[in-house]
Structure formats: structure tokens, C-alpha cells
N, C-alpha and C positions, 0 to 999 in steps of 0.2 A: 477569172477575168474581171469579175466585179470587185474582188478584193484588191487586185492590182490597180484598178482604176481609182479606188478609194485612196490607196497609198500615194498614187501620183498626184491626186488633187490635194492630199494632205501636204505634200511638199510644195505644191503651188500656193496653197493657202498660207503655209509658213513663210514662203518668200514674200508674198504680198504683205503679210503681217510685219515682217522685218522692215520692209520699205516704209510703211505707214508709221511704224513705231519710231524709226529714225527721224522722220519729219516731225512727229509728235514731240520727241525729246528735244529736237532743235528749237521748235517753237516754244516749248516750256522754258528753255534756257533764255531765249530772247525776252519772253514775257517777264521772267523773274528779274532779269537785268534792267528792264524798263521800269519795273516797280521800284527797285532799289535805287536806281539813279534819279528818278523823278520824284518819288515819294508821294506826290499828290494823288496818283490814281487810286489810292486806298479810300479816298473820300467818295469815289464813284461806286463803291461796293453795293449800296442799295439799288442804284440805277441799273448796274449790270445784272443784279439778281432779278429785277423785274423784266429786263429785256430777254434774258435767257429763258426765264419761266414762260414769257409770252411766246417766244419762238417754239418752245416745246409744246405749249398748249395749242398753237395754231398749226404747226407742221409736224409735230412729233408722231402722231398716229400710234402704231404699235411700238415704236421706238421708245415711247415713254415708259415701257416696262423695265428698261435698264438691264442690269446684269442678271437679276432673277429671271427675266424673260429669256435670255440666252441659255441659262442653265436649264430652264424648263424645256426649251426646244431640243436640248441635248438629251433629255430623258424621254419626253413624249412629244414627238414631232407632230405639229399641226400645220403651221403656215411658214415656218422658217424664221430667220432673222432678217428684218427689213434692211434694205441697202442704205436708207437714210440714217440709220443709227450711227454709222461711223462718222460722217461729217458733223452730225449734231453734237456728239459727245466730244469730238475733236475741238470744234469751235467753242463749246461751252466750257471745257476744261481750260483752254487757253485764256478765254475771257476772265475766268475765275482767278487764274494765276496773276493776270495783269493787275487786278484790283485787290489782291491779297485774300481771296476766299479760301476757305479750308477745303480744297479739292484734292483728292488723292489720285493716284495713277492706276490703282488696281482695277477699279471698275471700268475706267476708260480703256485700259489695255484689253480686258476681256470683251468689251462691247465692240471695239474696233476689229479685233481678231475674228469674232464671230460674224460680224457684218460682212467684211471683205471676203471671208472664206465661203460663206453661204451664198453670197452674191455671185462669186465665180462658179460655184457648183450649180446654181440656178441657171446661169447663162449657158452652161454646158449641158443642161437638161438632164442632170442626174436624178435618179429616183429618190423618193422620200427615205427609203431604207439606206441609201448611200449618203444622203445629206445629214442624217442624224448623227452617225459617228464622226463625220467631218466637223460638225458644230462642236461636238465634245472634244475633238482633237484641237480645235482652234483655241480652246481655253488654255491648253498647254502651250500653244504657240504664243499667246499673249504674254504669259509669264516669261517665256524664254526670250522674247524679243525686247520687252520693256525693262525687265529686271535682270536679264542675263542668267536666269536660274532654270534651265530646261527640266532638270530632274524634279524640282519643286512643282513645275507646271504639270508634269505627268502625274505626280502624286495627287495634286489638286483635282485633276480630271477624274482620277479613280475615286476620289472621295465624293464628289458631287454628282457623278454619273451612277445613279442607282441601277438603272436598267441598261442592259447591253454594255456593261462596264468593260469586259474583256474584249469585246469586239472593237472598242475604241482605243484599246491599249496601244497596239502597234501604230495606228495612225497618229496617236498623240505623241509617241516618241519621234516619229518622222517630222511632224509639224513643229514640235518644240525645238528639235535639233536644227532644222532648216531655218526657222525664224531667228534663232540665236546666231547661227552661222551667217545668215544673210545680213543681219544687223552689223556684224563685224566687217563684212566685206563692204558695206555701204559707208560705215563710219571711217574706217581706216584707209589710208592712202594705198593705192594699188601696189606700191613697192613691198608692202608686207605680205600681200597675197592672202588667199582664203585659207583659214585654218582647217577646213575640211569638215565633212559631215560628222565624222566620228572623232574629232579632235577633243582634247580635254575640255576646251571651252564649251563646245557643243554638247558634251556629256554632262555639263553642269558643275565641273570642277574648278571653274573660275577662268578668267581670261589670262593668256600668257603675259609675262612681265612687260614685254615690249609693246603690248597693245593697251595696257591699263591706262596710261596717260591720255590716249586718244578716246578711250571709252568713258573717261571720267571716273575711273576706279582709283582708289588710293594706293600709292606705292610706298611701302615703308622702307626706311633706310636712310643713310646719309645723303644720298643723291635724289631723294624723293621729291618730285615736283608737287607744288600745291595746286591740284586740279580738282574741281568739283563740278557736278552736273549743272549747277546753277550759275557757276562762274563767280559767285560772291566771295568765296574764301580766297580765291587766287588774287582778286583785286585788293582785298584787305591785307593779304600778306605782302603784296607789293608796296603798299603804303606804309606799313608798320615795320616790316623786317628789313634790317640793313643788308646791303648787297654784300655777298661773300667775296666779290672781286675787289672791293675797296678796302684798303688797310685801315685798321682801327687807330684813329688819331689819339684816343684816350690812353690805350695801352702803350703807345710809343712814347708819349710825353711823360708818363709816370714811371717808366722803367729807368732805374739809375744807370744801368749799363749803357742804355741808349744815349742818355744825356752825356755820359763821359766820352762816348765815341764821337759825339758831335763836338 
């Protein structure tokens, strides 16, 4: 019964991670577009750094431990992952992207996943022995949701979880698959439907071809649209690349057969 409850909350944590990851990626896209369009926010980088550092210093508490703190709780559970960690890293990462700071997504993904998963487990009054493997499984969910690589997330969980590694193995699979699957359902229009818990995408084999444009994945081929997660490449291609629907005036005027026909 305890193992079943852990698996159920691993799926719940994966779904929550998928939702917050979708909001995170959307906010990152808008932040990047704002910086590229306006350009002047980069001059606010020092100010943003002081503000974010001040907020963490005043309100961070145990959330200041960052990703190492989440991994520590996955190995040796003491107090869990604080609920405030998710909104703090969410806001800090978005502010950093607006001003052009070198802020990655890896740490933010793991911290948000661990925070929302352990907060749900704490609200349900799960025991410490149940919350520890859930925190470990949330690491896989973070990778599966933000980067779309659930298998990599599971392997990462096994690498960093030195204690109770195999106890967290099955919950990590459930959390990673559910997080990746829930991200697809959230991003893609309902006409596509859910790819399912055991779909090739959820297993880490990549998104289906018809879902790649909506997920910001590159699609290779003659009909490949120029889509990127930041939206920068698509705008550049629209400005520089000629439209395929418009005839080439240069080729028409230089062709001798065309001149004769005229």
C-alpha cells in the first residue's frame, strides 16, 4: 500500500512539474523576446542581480541551498524541500533572462520539480520515508518536463541518489514519463490528444513529428518550419528569407526563353 501511494504521488508530482514547466518555458520565451526586441534591458543586469540576491537573502531561507539542497534531501531526508523554492527560482530565472544573465534551465527545473512534488507530499501528510524517494523521483520529472528527455532524467536520478537508489527507480520512471507527457498535453492543442504514458515521447525517444513545431523542436526536411524555443530564429528567418510563395523576379528576367516568350 505504501509503495502504491508513492507511485500515485510520483504521477501527481510529475503532472505538477509538467504544468509549472510549461509556464516556465512560456515565460522564458517572452523574456527572451522582450530582451531581443528592446535591447536596453541588458543595462539593468547589475540592478537585477542586486534585487534577486536581496530577495533570496531576505526571503530565501532554506531555498538558498538550491539544487544541492534538493539532491541532499533525496539522499538524506531531514526537513524536505521548501515550498518557496519554486516561486523564487521561477522569478529569479525569468528576471535573469530579461536582462541577459547567464542563467541556465537545469537547476531551475530540478528545484521547481522538487519543490512542488515535496509540497504536495507534505500537504498529504506522507511520511519521511515516502517523501524521500518522491524527491529523488522529482529530479527525473524536472528533466522530463523542461528538456523532454525522461530517460536522461531517470539516469540522472540514479547517479545522484546514492542511498535508496533502486527504491526511487520506479517512482522516477513514473514521474519523468508523466511530466513529459503532461507537458505535451499542456503545450499542444487538444486536437492532437495525449501521446500516452508509454508513448515514444514519454519514454524519451523524442516527440512525434507532428508535435515538434508546437514544442519548439527542430523539424528537418524541405517543409521544416523555423521554430525555436526563444522565438528569435523564427523572426530572423521571416525578415531575411524570401517567401517561397513569391516568384523569383531575378530568375524570370535573366532567363532567355522567358524573354522570348514575352
